[in-house]
Biopython code that builds the backbone (N, CA, C, O; Angstrom):
import numpy as np
from Bio.PDB.StructureBuilder import StructureBuilder

atoms = [
    (1, "UNK", "N", (-41.967, 14.507, -11.874)),
    (1, "UNK", "CA", (-41.351, 14.041, -10.610)),
    (1, "UNK", "C", (-41.617, 15.110, -9.603)),
    (1, "UNK", "O", (-41.432, 16.300, -9.858)),
    (2, "UNK", "N", (-42.062, 14.663, -8.435)),
    (2, "UNK", "CA", (-42.347, 15.588, -7.328)),
    (2, "UNK", "C", (-41.037, 16.165, -6.787)),
    (2, "UNK", "O", (-39.965, 15.586, -6.964)),
    (3, "UNK", "N", (-41.148, 17.313, -6.128)),
    (3, "UNK", "CA", (-39.951, 17.972, -5.587)),
    (3, "UNK", "C", (-39.258, 17.084, -4.578)),
    (3, "UNK", "O", (-38.029, 17.033, -4.530)),
    (4, "UNK", "N", (-40.067, 16.358, -3.743)),
    (4, "UNK", "CA", (-39.459, 15.487, -2.714)),
    (4, "UNK", "C", (-38.694, 14.337, -3.347)),
    (4, "UNK", "O", (-37.618, 13.974, -2.872)),
    (5, "UNK", "N", (-39.228, 13.769, -4.399)),
    (5, "UNK", "CA", (-38.556, 12.670, -5.103)),
    (5, "UNK", "C", (-37.291, 13.198, -5.820)),
    (5, "UNK", "O", (-36.264, 12.520, -5.869)),
    (6, "UNK", "N", (-37.393, 14.414, -6.368)),
    (6, "UNK", "CA", (-36.268, 15.006, -7.006)),
    (6, "UNK", "C", (-35.123, 15.275, -6.043)),
    (6, "UNK", "O", (-33.964, 15.008, -6.361)),
    (7, "UNK", "N", (-35.439, 15.798, -4.875)),
    (7, "UNK", "CA", (-34.466, 16.018, -3.857)),
    (7, "UNK", "C", (-33.819, 14.734, -3.375)),
    (7, "UNK", "O", (-32.609, 14.703, -3.155)),
    (8, "UNK", "N", (-34.616, 13.648, -3.201)),
    (8, "UNK", "CA", (-34.112, 12.375, -2.774)),
    (8, "UNK", "C", (-33.155, 11.788, -3.828)),
    (8, "UNK", "O", (-32.119, 11.224, -3.478)),
    (9, "UNK", "N", (-33.495, 11.919, -5.082)),
    (9, "UNK", "CA", (-32.617, 11.432, -6.160)),
    (9, "UNK", "C", (-31.279, 12.196, -6.164)),
    (9, "UNK", "O", (-30.225, 11.584, -6.339)),
    (10, "UNK", "N", (-31.311, 13.487, -5.978)),
    (10, "UNK", "CA", (-30.082, 14.302, -5.947)),
    (10, "UNK", "C", (-29.254, 13.839, -4.724)),
    (10, "UNK", "O", (-28.038, 13.687, -4.837)),
    (11, "UNK", "N", (-29.873, 13.622, -3.604)),
    (11, "UNK", "CA", (-29.139, 13.222, -2.395)),
    (11, "UNK", "C", (-28.492, 11.843, -2.570)),
    (11, "UNK", "O", (-27.355, 11.638, -2.145)),
    (12, "UNK", "N", (-29.178, 10.938, -3.166)),
    (12, "UNK", "CA", (-28.636, 9.557, -3.404)),
    (12, "UNK", "C", (-27.491, 9.623, -4.401)),
    (12, "UNK", "O", (-26.455, 9.002, -4.163)),
    (13, "UNK", "N", (-27.630, 10.359, -5.523)),
    (13, "UNK", "CA", (-26.590, 10.423, -6.484)),
    (13, "UNK", "C", (-25.363, 11.150, -5.951)),
    (13, "UNK", "O", (-24.233, 10.771, -6.257)),
    (14, "UNK", "N", (-25.579, 12.192, -5.154)),
    (14, "UNK", "CA", (-24.443, 12.883, -4.524)),
    (14, "UNK", "C", (-23.720, 11.995, -3.554)),
    (14, "UNK", "O", (-22.493, 12.050, -3.472)),
    (15, "UNK", "N", (-24.429, 11.183, -2.819)),
    (15, "UNK", "CA", (-23.765, 10.236, -1.892)),
    (15, "UNK", "C", (-22.931, 9.250, -2.611)),
    (15, "UNK", "O", (-21.804, 8.952, -2.217)),
    (16, "UNK", "N", (-23.504, 8.724, -3.708)),
    (16, "UNK", "CA", (-22.721, 7.742, -4.489)),
    (16, "UNK", "C", (-21.479, 8.325, -5.119)),
    (16, "UNK", "O", (-20.448, 7.658, -5.216)),
    (17, "UNK", "N", (-21.577, 9.575, -5.548)),
    (17, "UNK", "CA", (-20.405, 10.248, -6.141)),
    (17, "UNK", "C", (-19.357, 10.478, -5.102)),
    (17, "UNK", "O", (-18.175, 10.493, -5.443)),
    (18, "UNK", "N", (-19.712, 10.660, -3.845)),
    (18, "UNK", "CA", (-18.758, 10.945, -2.797)),
    (18, "UNK", "C", (-18.109, 9.649, -2.246)),
    (18, "UNK", "O", (-17.086, 9.696, -1.563)),
    (19, "UNK", "N", (-18.711, 8.535, -2.551)),
    (19, "UNK", "CA", (-18.220, 7.250, -2.008)),
    (19, "UNK", "C", (-16.832, 6.823, -2.504)),
    (19, "UNK", "O", (-16.030, 6.269, -1.752)),
    (20, "UNK", "N", (-16.572, 7.095, -3.788)),
    (20, "UNK", "CA", (-15.275, 6.702, -4.415)),
    (20, "UNK", "C", (-14.063, 7.307, -3.695)),
    (20, "UNK", "O", (-13.166, 6.557, -3.310)),
    (21, "UNK", "N", (-14.000, 8.599, -3.501)),
    (21, "UNK", "CA", (-12.835, 9.189, -2.825)),
    (21, "UNK", "C", (-12.669, 8.729, -1.391)),
    (21, "UNK", "O", (-11.542, 8.571, -0.921)),
    (22, "UNK", "N", (-13.795, 8.505, -0.671)),
    (22, "UNK", "CA", (-13.699, 7.997, 0.706)),
    (22, "UNK", "C", (-13.104, 6.589, 0.742)),
    (22, "UNK", "O", (-12.293, 6.266, 1.610)),
    (23, "UNK", "N", (-13.530, 5.741, -0.235)),
    (23, "UNK", "CA", (-12.993, 4.346, -0.259)),
    (23, "UNK", "C", (-11.547, 4.331, -0.530)),
    (23, "UNK", "O", (-10.821, 3.531, 0.060)),
    (24, "UNK", "N", (-11.075, 5.195, -1.416)),
    (24, "UNK", "CA", (-9.643, 5.218, -1.745)),
    (24, "UNK", "C", (-8.861, 5.738, -0.526)),
    (24, "UNK", "O", (-7.794, 5.211, -0.212)),
    (25, "UNK", "N", (-9.387, 6.773, 0.167)),
    (25, "UNK", "CA", (-8.681, 7.293, 1.335)),
    (25, "UNK", "C", (-8.553, 6.242, 2.466)),
    (25, "UNK", "O", (-7.576, 6.252, 3.215)),
    (26, "UNK", "N", (-9.507, 5.377, 2.574)),
    (26, "UNK", "CA", (-9.441, 4.319, 3.611)),
    (26, "UNK", "C", (-8.574, 3.136, 3.150)),
    (26, "UNK", "O", (-8.019, 2.409, 3.974)),
    (27, "UNK", "N", (-8.466, 2.956, 1.850)),
    (27, "UNK", "CA", (-7.746, 1.810, 1.304)),
    (27, "UNK", "C", (-6.252, 2.013, 1.313)),
    (27, "UNK", "O", (-5.511, 1.078, 1.615)),
    (28, "UNK", "N", (-5.774, 3.233, 0.984)),
    (28, "UNK", "CA", (-4.312, 3.512, 0.901)),
    (28, "UNK", "C", (-3.581, 3.243, 2.210)),
    (28, "UNK", "O", (-2.522, 2.621, 2.141)),
    (29, "UNK", "N", (-4.026, 3.638, 3.373)),
    (29, "UNK", "CA", (-3.256, 3.414, 4.554)),
    (29, "UNK", "C", (-3.139, 1.923, 4.950)),
    (29, "UNK", "O", (-2.264, 1.534, 5.723)),
    (30, "UNK", "N", (-4.043, 1.116, 4.395)),
    (30, "UNK", "CA", (-4.055, -0.295, 4.769)),
    (30, "UNK", "C", (-3.291, -1.176, 3.802)),
    (30, "UNK", "O", (-3.443, -2.396, 3.871)),
    (31, "UNK", "N", (-2.464, -0.626, 2.885)),
    (31, "UNK", "CA", (-1.753, -1.420, 1.905)),
    (31, "UNK", "C", (-0.878, -2.487, 2.534)),
    (31, "UNK", "O", (-0.883, -3.638, 2.097)),
    (32, "UNK", "N", (-0.127, -2.107, 3.560)),
    (32, "UNK", "CA", (0.794, -3.075, 4.181)),
    (32, "UNK", "C", (-0.001, -4.214, 4.822)),
    (32, "UNK", "O", (0.312, -5.390, 4.638)),
    (33, "UNK", "N", (-1.021, -3.843, 5.568)),
    (33, "UNK", "CA", (-1.823, -4.886, 6.261)),
    (33, "UNK", "C", (-2.565, -5.774, 5.272)),
    (33, "UNK", "O", (-2.685, -6.979, 5.495)),
    (34, "UNK", "N", (-3.057, -5.207, 4.200)),
    (34, "UNK", "CA", (-3.748, -6.020, 3.175)),
    (34, "UNK", "C", (-2.762, -6.989, 2.515)),
    (34, "UNK", "O", (-3.094, -8.151, 2.285)),
    (35, "UNK", "N", (-1.552, -6.512, 2.211)),
    (35, "UNK", "CA", (-0.519, -7.412, 1.634)),
    (35, "UNK", "C", (-0.145, -8.523, 2.600)),
    (35, "UNK", "O", (0.041, -9.665, 2.178)),
    (36, "UNK", "N", (-0.031, -8.216, 3.878)),
    (36, "UNK", "CA", (0.304, -9.267, 4.836)),
    (36, "UNK", "C", (-0.807, -10.257, 4.991)),
    (36, "UNK", "O", (-0.546, -11.459, 5.052)),
    (37, "UNK", "N", (-2.076, -9.793, 5.060)),
    (37, "UNK", "CA", (-3.181, -10.674, 5.210)),
    (37, "UNK", "C", (-3.372, -11.605, 3.999)),
    (37, "UNK", "O", (-3.785, -12.757, 4.136)),
    (38, "UNK", "N", (-3.062, -11.071, 2.821)),
    (38, "UNK", "CA", (-3.221, -11.890, 1.602)),
    (38, "UNK", "C", (-1.927, -12.627, 1.231)),
    (38, "UNK", "O", (-1.862, -13.303, 0.204)),
    (39, "UNK", "N", (-0.887, -12.487, 2.090)),
    (39, "UNK", "CA", (0.406, -13.110, 1.850)),
    (39, "UNK", "C", (0.886, -12.746, 0.434)),
    (39, "UNK", "O", (1.208, -13.603, -0.389)),
    (40, "UNK", "N", (0.915, -11.434, 0.205)),
    (40, "UNK", "CA", (1.301, -10.914, -1.094)),
    (40, "UNK", "C", (2.245, -9.730, -0.856)),
    (40, "UNK", "O", (2.638, -9.449, 0.276)),
    (41, "UNK", "N", (2.596, -9.052, -1.934)),
    (41, "UNK", "CA", (3.498, -7.928, -1.833)),
    (41, "UNK", "C", (2.652, -6.644, -1.991)),
    (41, "UNK", "O", (1.517, -6.679, -2.467)),
    (42, "UNK", "N", (3.241, -5.530, -1.580)),
    (42, "UNK", "CA", (2.530, -4.249, -1.718)),
    (42, "UNK", "C", (2.350, -3.853, -3.188)),
    (42, "UNK", "O", (1.369, -3.204, -3.551)),
    (43, "UNK", "N", (3.299, -4.249, -4.015)),
    (43, "UNK", "CA", (3.141, -3.900, -5.452)),
    (43, "UNK", "C", (1.960, -4.654, -6.078)),
    (43, "UNK", "O", (1.273, -4.132, -6.956)),
    (44, "UNK", "N", (1.742, -5.860, -5.621)),
    (44, "UNK", "CA", (0.603, -6.599, -6.121)),
    (44, "UNK", "C", (-0.718, -5.958, -5.660)),
    (44, "UNK", "O", (-1.684, -5.874, -6.417)),
    (45, "UNK", "N", (-0.727, -5.526, -4.435)),
    (45, "UNK", "CA", (-1.883, -4.839, -3.906)),
    (45, "UNK", "C", (-2.135, -3.524, -4.663)),
    (45, "UNK", "O", (-3.280, -3.156, -4.925)),
    (46, "UNK", "N", (-1.032, -2.820, -5.010)),
    (46, "UNK", "CA", (-1.197, -1.561, -5.731)),
    (46, "UNK", "C", (-1.772, -1.763, -7.105)),
    (46, "UNK", "O", (-2.339, -0.832, -7.677)),
    (47, "UNK", "N", (-1.641, -2.973, -7.662)),
    (47, "UNK", "CA", (-2.266, -3.246, -8.973)),
    (47, "UNK", "C", (-3.796, -3.209, -8.855)),
    (47, "UNK", "O", (-4.478, -2.849, -9.815)),
    (48, "UNK", "N", (-4.325, -3.568, -7.722)),
    (48, "UNK", "CA", (-5.781, -3.474, -7.552)),
    (48, "UNK", "C", (-6.238, -2.030, -7.606)),
    (48, "UNK", "O", (-7.300, -1.722, -8.146)),
    (49, "UNK", "N", (-5.431, -1.152, -7.043)),
    (49, "UNK", "CA", (-5.757, 0.292, -7.073)),
    (49, "UNK", "C", (-5.604, 0.824, -8.488)),
    (49, "UNK", "O", (-6.422, 1.632, -8.928)),
    (50, "UNK", "N", (-4.606, 0.406, -9.190)),
    (50, "UNK", "CA", (-4.424, 0.824, -10.564)),
    (50, "UNK", "C", (-5.575, 0.350, -11.466)),
    (50, "UNK", "O", (-6.043, 1.084, -12.337)),
    (51, "UNK", "N", (-6.013, -0.884, -11.237)),
    (51, "UNK", "CA", (-7.172, -1.374, -12.042)),
    (51, "UNK", "C", (-8.443, -0.632, -11.672)),
    (51, "UNK", "O", (-9.306, -0.427, -12.525)),
    (52, "UNK", "N", (-8.574, -0.230, -10.429)),
    (52, "UNK", "CA", (-9.743, 0.570, -10.037)),
    (52, "UNK", "C", (-9.782, 1.912, -10.762)),
    (52, "UNK", "O", (-10.825, 2.333, -11.262)),
    (53, "UNK", "N", (-8.612, 2.585, -10.810)),
    (53, "UNK", "CA", (-8.567, 3.836, -11.535)),
    (53, "UNK", "C", (-8.798, 3.678, -13.042)),
    (53, "UNK", "O", (-9.428, 4.523, -13.678)),
    (54, "UNK", "N", (-8.288, 2.604, -13.588)),
    (54, "UNK", "CA", (-8.491, 2.330, -15.031)),
    (54, "UNK", "C", (-9.982, 2.166, -15.331)),
    (54, "UNK", "O", (-10.505, 2.787, -16.256)),
    (55, "UNK", "N", (-10.655, 1.338, -14.553)),
    (55, "UNK", "CA", (-12.059, 1.117, -14.790)),
    (55, "UNK", "C", (-12.953, 2.329, -14.443)),
    (55, "UNK", "O", (-14.002, 2.542, -15.053)),
    (56, "UNK", "N", (-12.518, 3.086, -13.479)),
    (56, "UNK", "CA", (-13.229, 4.299, -13.135)),
    (56, "UNK", "C", (-13.091, 5.304, -14.326)),
    (56, "UNK", "O", (-14.054, 5.988, -14.673)),
    (57, "UNK", "N", (-11.928, 5.376, -14.918)),
    (57, "UNK", "CA", (-11.714, 6.204, -16.123)),
    (57, "UNK", "C", (-12.641, 5.722, -17.265)),
    (57, "UNK", "O", (-13.315, 6.530, -17.904)),
    (58, "UNK", "N", (-12.665, 4.407, -17.509)),
    (58, "UNK", "CA", (-13.490, 3.881, -18.598)),
    (58, "UNK", "C", (-14.954, 4.166, -18.330)),
    (58, "UNK", "O", (-15.689, 4.522, -19.251)),
    (59, "UNK", "N", (-15.398, 4.018, -17.080)),
    (59, "UNK", "CA", (-16.749, 4.277, -16.707)),
    (59, "UNK", "C", (-17.131, 5.747, -17.007)),
    (59, "UNK", "O", (-18.191, 6.041, -17.561)),
    (60, "UNK", "N", (-16.224, 6.635, -16.618)),
    (60, "UNK", "CA", (-16.534, 8.030, -16.801)),
    (60, "UNK", "C", (-16.606, 8.428, -18.285)),
    (60, "UNK", "O", (-17.401, 9.286, -18.668)),
    (61, "UNK", "N", (-15.763, 7.791, -19.113)),
    (61, "UNK", "CA", (-15.847, 8.043, -20.567)),
    (61, "UNK", "C", (-17.158, 7.548, -21.116)),
    (61, "UNK", "O", (-17.777, 8.243, -21.922)),
    (62, "UNK", "N", (-17.598, 6.407, -20.727)),
    (62, "UNK", "CA", (-18.860, 5.856, -21.231)),
    (62, "UNK", "C", (-20.038, 6.700, -20.761)),
    (62, "UNK", "O", (-20.940, 7.018, -21.537)),
    (63, "UNK", "N", (-20.017, 7.055, -19.489)),
    (63, "UNK", "CA", (-21.145, 7.838, -18.959)),
    (63, "UNK", "C", (-21.218, 9.229, -19.632)),
    (63, "UNK", "O", (-22.289, 9.722, -19.986)),
    (64, "UNK", "N", (-20.037, 9.823, -19.788)),
    (64, "UNK", "CA", (-20.027, 11.156, -20.420)),
    (64, "UNK", "C", (-20.463, 11.135, -21.865)),
    (64, "UNK", "O", (-21.143, 12.055, -22.317)),
    (65, "UNK", "N", (-20.091, 10.115, -22.593)),
    (65, "UNK", "CA", (-20.450, 10.036, -23.983)),
    (65, "UNK", "C", (-21.962, 9.621, -24.096)),
    (65, "UNK", "O", (-22.623, 10.010, -25.058)),
    (66, "UNK", "N", (-22.480, 8.874, -23.166)),
    (66, "UNK", "CA", (-23.887, 8.450, -23.206)),
    (66, "UNK", "C", (-24.834, 9.595, -22.918)),
    (66, "UNK", "O", (-25.854, 9.732, -23.593)),
    (67, "UNK", "N", (-24.521, 10.422, -21.932)),
    (67, "UNK", "CA", (-25.391, 11.454, -21.507)),
    (67, "UNK", "C", (-25.041, 12.865, -22.016)),
    (67, "UNK", "O", (-25.482, 13.869, -21.458)),
    (68, "UNK", "N", (-24.274, 12.909, -23.040)),
    (68, "UNK", "CA", (-23.877, 14.194, -23.600)),
    (68, "UNK", "C", (-24.931, 14.789, -24.466)),
    (68, "UNK", "O", (-24.741, 15.876, -25.012)),
]
sb = StructureBuilder()
sb.init_structure("model")
sb.init_model(0)
sb.init_chain("A")
sb.init_seg("    ")
for serial, (resi, resn, name, xyz) in enumerate(atoms, 1):
    if name == "N":
        sb.init_residue(resn, " ", resi, " ")
    sb.init_atom(name, np.array(xyz, "f"), 0.0, 1.0, " ", f" {name:<3s}", serial, name[0])
structure = sb.get_structure()
């Protein structure tokens, strides 16, 4: 792999790794508005965040065991 391709791959993977925390930080302040728009409660909306963390945890376990 050429150095330019290697650098591009590192840049893309680093950007993808940084995307998760940014999405959570934008999602949390909007809980009330999301619940109102969906005609739901805040606790129901928080379940979506809980499921995100659960699947993120499962993904990290699979990836770590695969590439170890």
